[in-house]
N, C-alpha and C positions, 0 to 999 in steps of 0.2 A: 520822758525820753522818746524820741521819734523812732520809727521802725528802722530807718537807715542807721541811726546812732546805735541801736541795739546790735545790729549785724556787725558793725565795726568793732564792738567790744567783746564779741563772742570769741572763745579760744579757738585757735587753729592748730592743725597737726604739723608735724615736722616738715612736710612737703608743701605747706602753705595752703592746703585745702581745708575748708571748714569741716570740723568733725560733726557732721550732720547725721545724727542717729535717726532722725525722723525720715531723712531721705532713704536710708537703708530699710527702715520699716515700710516705707511706701513701696520700694521695689519688691520686698517680700510679699506684700499683699497683692501686688500685680501678678506675681508668679503663681498665685493660688486661683483656683476656680471659684465659681460662685458658691459651691457647697463647702468651701474651705479646704479641699483636697488639692495637693500640689499636682500640677500638670506633669504627666509622664510622656517620654518620647514615644511617638506613634510608629509602629512597625508598618512597613509597606505591605499592603494586602493586595492580592490579586482580585480579579472580578468574582472568583468563586470563594473568596474569603481565606484562601490558603496563603501562607507566608512565602513571598517571592524569594526570600533568601534561601529557603529550602529548595525551591525549584531551580536555582542556579548552581547546584552542586556540580563538581567536575565530572565530565563524562569520561568513560573508560577509553583509553587510547586504542584505536583500531589495530588489529594485528597486521604485521607486515607480510605481504604476500611472498611466497617462496621465490617467485621470479625476481623479487627485488633484493634478495640476499646476495651480497657481493661474493665473488670468488676470492679465496684467501690463500696466500702462500707465505709460509714461515721460513725465513732464511736464517740458518744458524751454522755453527761449525767452529773450527779452530781459529783463534786469533791469528791473523796473517795469512789465512788460506784464501782470501779473496771475497769475503762477504760484501764489502763495499762495492767491488766491481760487479758482482752479481746483482746487487740492489740497483745500481745505476743502469744496468742493462734492462731490467724490468721497467725502470722509470722511463727509459727511452722508448719502450714498447707501449707506453700509455698506462702503466700501473700506478696507483697511488701508493707511494712508498713511505713508510715510517721507520726511522732508524732508532734502535735501542729503546723500543717501547717496553715498559714493564709487562710481563706476561699476564698479570691480573687484569690489565686494561684491554687485552685483545678482544674479548667479547663485546666490550663497550664500543671499540672502534668499528667492529663489524655491524653493530646495531646502528651506529651513526651513518655508516655507509648505506645501510638498507633504507634509511630515511632520507637519502639524498635525491630521491626520485630518478634513480638511474645515472646520476652524475658520477658516482663512485661505484663502478661495477667490479673492479678488480683491485684488491688491496694486498700489498706485500709488506710484511713486518720483519724487521731484523732483530733477532734476539741473541744476545751474547753475554759473556760473563761479566761485562761491565755492570750489568743489572743482576749480579748474582744474589743480591738480597731478595730479589723478587723471583728468582729462578724456580724456587720450589712451588710457585703458584702455576707454573706452566701446565703441568699435568691436569690440574683442576680446570684450567681454562680450556684445554683441549677436550675434556669430558663435557664441559658446558657447550662447546661448539658442536660436538657430536649430537647432543640432545636436541639441538636446534636445527639439525640437518644442514649444517654449513659445510660446503665443499671446501676442504682444506688440504693442502699438501705441504710437506716439510722437505726443504732442500738443505742438505748438509754438505758443507765445504770441508774437505779433508786434505791433509798434506803430511808429508813425512817430517820427522823430527829435524833431519838435516836441512830440509828446505825452509822450515819455519825458523830455525836458528839463524840461517843465512839471511833471511829477510829481516828479522829483528835487528841483527847486527848491522845490516846495510843502512837502516834508517836510524840506528843508534837510539832505539827506544826500548824500555824494559817491557817484559811480558806483564800483562795486567795482574797475573796471579803469582809472579815469582817472589814478591815480597823482598826479603833480605837474601834470598837464595839466587840461584843461577837461572838463566832462561830455560834450560832443560827442566828445571824443577817446576816452573810455571806451566810449561807445556804438559808435563806429566799430570799435574793437578787438574788442568783443564780437560784432558782426555778422560780422566776418571769422572769428572763432573758431567761431561756430555755423553758418556757411554750409553746410557739408556735412551737418550734422544736420538743418537745415531742409529740405534737399532730400530727405532720407529720411523726413520726417514723414508720418504717415498723416492727420493733421488739423492744419491751420494756422488759427489764429483771430487775426484782426486786432482788437485792442482799442483802436485809436486813438480811435474815437468811441463806445466802449461804457462804460457805467458798471458798477458792481459787480453790480447786479441783472441787467443784460442779459447780462453774461458768465456768471453763474450759470444763466440761462435757456438759454444756448447749451450749456453743459455738461450740464444736465439733459436737453436734447433729444437729446444724443448718447449718454448713458450711463444714463439712468433706466429704459430699457426692460427688461422681464423677460427677453425673448429677444433674442439678438444677431442682427440682420438681416444678410443677405449684403452689402448696400451701403446706405450712408446718403448722401443728397445734400442740400446746401444750395443753393437757388436764390436768388441775390441780385440785386436790381435796383439800379442805381446811375446816377449822372450823370457823364458824361465830364468835365464842367467842374469836378467836385470830385475828380477823380483816379481812377485804376484801383484796385480793391481789391487789396491786396497778398497776400491769402490765396486769390486765385482760381486754380483749376486750369485752367478754361476760360473764355474771354471771347467773348460774342456781341454784335455791334453792331447795334442797331435803328435807326440813323440813316438807313438806306435807305428807311424808311417816312415818309410825310407826318406832320408834327408837329401834333397836336391843339392845341398852344399857339396856333397861328394861326387856330383856329376860335373866335371869341369866345364862343359858348355852351358850348364844352367846356373853355375855358382854366381856369376855377376848379376843375374837378374833377381827379381822379387816374385812373390806370389801373384802379382798383378799381371805378370807376363803369361800369355796364352800357352806357351810351351811348358812353362813351369807348372801351371795349373793342370794341363793335360797329363803331365808326368805324374803328378800327385794323385789325380783321380783315376788313373789307370792302375794304381796300386791296390792290392787286395784289402778290402775292408773300408776304403775311403768313401765310396758311394753308399755302402751300407750304413756307415756311421752317420753320414749326412741325413739319410732318410729317417733313421731311427731317432737321431737326436732332434730332428725337426718335429717328429711325432711327440717326443717327450716334452718339447717346449710348448706344443699345443696344449698338453695337459696342464703344464705349469702356468701358462698364460691364463687359462680358464680359471684356475684357482686364484691367481693374482687379481683378476677382475672381480671375483666374488668378494675378495678381502679388501677391495678398494685401492689396491696398489696399481699405480699408473705407469711406473717406470721400472725397467729391468736392465741391468748391465750384464752382458754375457761375454766373458773373457775366453778367448781361444788362444792357447799357447803352444809354442814349440821351443826349440833350444834358443834360437836367436831372434825370433819374431820377424823373420824375413821371408821365408818360403811357405812352409806348410800352414802355419797359423793364418797367414795373410790370405792364401788361396781359399782355405776353409771358411774364413770369416766372410769373404765376398759371396761365396755360394750360400752360406747360411743366411746372410742378410737378405739376399735376393729371394730365398724361400720364404722368409718371414714376411717380406713386403708383399709377396704374391698372396699371402693369407690374410692381408688386411692389417698387419702390424706396421705402424710407422717406424722406420728403422734408420739409424745413423751408424755408419761404419767409421771406426777410428783405428788406425794402425800405429800403436803407441811407440814401438821400438824400431820400426822400419827405417833404415838409414843410419842407425846408430853404430853399425859395425865399421 
């Protein structure tokens, strides 16, 4: 039988290929070295004989310089108090704003901003009770930021129960924490949840009597400056008959002075009128109060700076918030401004009578 005839009669595998054990044996022999040992894959060696794989280990990430760490503002507060408006205001001022970021991710966001080569120099983060599952992580995140020397400020938006109920009813939406209860139940639960954060806030803004434009003006006054001052103060006149400002850090009572309301020719005017102001500061104790209270504020301001507190709201009250508190607020604000404190004057109740 010829060679060709033998190949035609050899058995074939199921895929039609000849079951050639000899070919397999040939390949096995080719894979061996001359001394019968199987070839092993050769590792890449450097010129000095070291393994190049060891030389290509990952290098440590260089530390981010302090100058690259972005400025951080945390916006929080009561639902319906204007957090979104405050965030939009900062966004208009050039801040990088992140809404409803879980608190545990705040340090990561700051780190990413630090590695943006200066493209993200100011970050604002909105934290609210929609992320209440993550809210317990906020204090841990704040401690982490403090250990990394991150400049952070907390802005807390406050409002009265009546104002919040009115706002939720006007948009016909439930409070995020009310569950099966009433809106007031959700508001009470949220106040309790945010109580500790409110106490740590650098700036508390009461929006009960503010419209959107007035809130934006307050945010602009605090954040629109090119250079960050050491301390910013809001001096607010108010009337005790309309209630204490809930965002006041300090409260001064001007009801120890005679009331211009009982002087017929002065009654129609306000404390912005020169005659009313002159009448008030000609009363015994008015000038002395201004001098001593300004000295006290110097002491308090120095302590605030040491503690890293950048904002203070000083409330000055009288009966109706029209005469005495207005005049004293104007003088006190001018005194603070002359001492290098950036000051904003707000007359909360003037014109309400």
